[in-house]
N, C-alpha and C positions, 0 to 999 in steps of 0.2 A: 223878580230875579232880574237883572241889568241887562240892558238889552244887548250888549257885547255878549255876554254870556247864552243868552238866549239862541244866537245865529249859530253857536259851538256844538259842536257833536258831546253830546254825554258822553261818549268814551274815553275825552280828552280828562275826564273826571270824576272818573268810575269811584274813586275811592273818598270823596268830599262831598258834604252837601252842595251842590251849586247855589242852591238860593243864599248861602250866608258869605258867598265871595264878593267880593266889592271890585269891579273894575279898577277903581284907582289905586284902593288899597291893598291888592293882591297882583298887581300888574306883572311882577316878575313869576310871580307861581303861573298865571294864566300864559306868561309867554313860553315858559319853558316848560310846559305841558302839552301846547298846540305842537311845538317846532317837535316834541319828541313824538306826539301820539297824533296828530293829525294829520290829515291829508294837503297838497299843494295849496289846493283853495282856501282851507282854513289857515294854512299859514301866510297866503296873500293878505286875508281877511285881517286878522291880527297885527302882520306890518303893517298894514294901511290904515289901521285905528292908532298902534301906537308910535311908527315910524323906525326908522333904521336904526338911529341913535339909541333908541329905548330897546329897542329889540338885543341891537348887538351889548350894550351893556349887561342886559339880563342874561344872556346868555355866556358872555363873556367870566361873568366874575361870579357865578354859581359855583361850588366845592363840587358838584355831582350834577351830571347828566349825561343822559342815555347817545350812546355812539351815531346814533340817528339822528338827533338834534343837531350834533354838533357836525354831522357830514349837512344837515339841512343850512346850518347857518353858516357855514365856509359856504356853500355855494347860494343861497338865497341871499346874504348879505354882506357877499364877497369881502369874507372872510378869507385870508392869502394861506394861512398855517395853520394846524391845529394847535400851536404849541402856545399862540396867544390868548387861549382859553384858559382860567384857572386849573379846570380839571383836566387840559389836554395832557398833562405832562404824565397821566397816570395810564396813557395807552398808550402805544408804538407811535411813533413820529411819522407824518408823513403830511406832504403839500400836494394841493390840486391845482 
């Protein structure tokens, strides 16, 4: 298993075989799942591995994202407005 994935809580990947994930090939998926289901330490870890721009890209371009990930992205990655998320227009719009 990838070193990055071994550091993350299995709860984030409850529905997939973690041993089949590759931290490079599946980076967007890993980033989204950790922002959706991970705690602040796991989000910080993923942010440290992939960097701000990569995390922003993964969250902003996905068609579906849990509300928790949108809020975490806005706070943690300093994204000023939920309308910037591709999926953000589907939920009530507000700014932090």
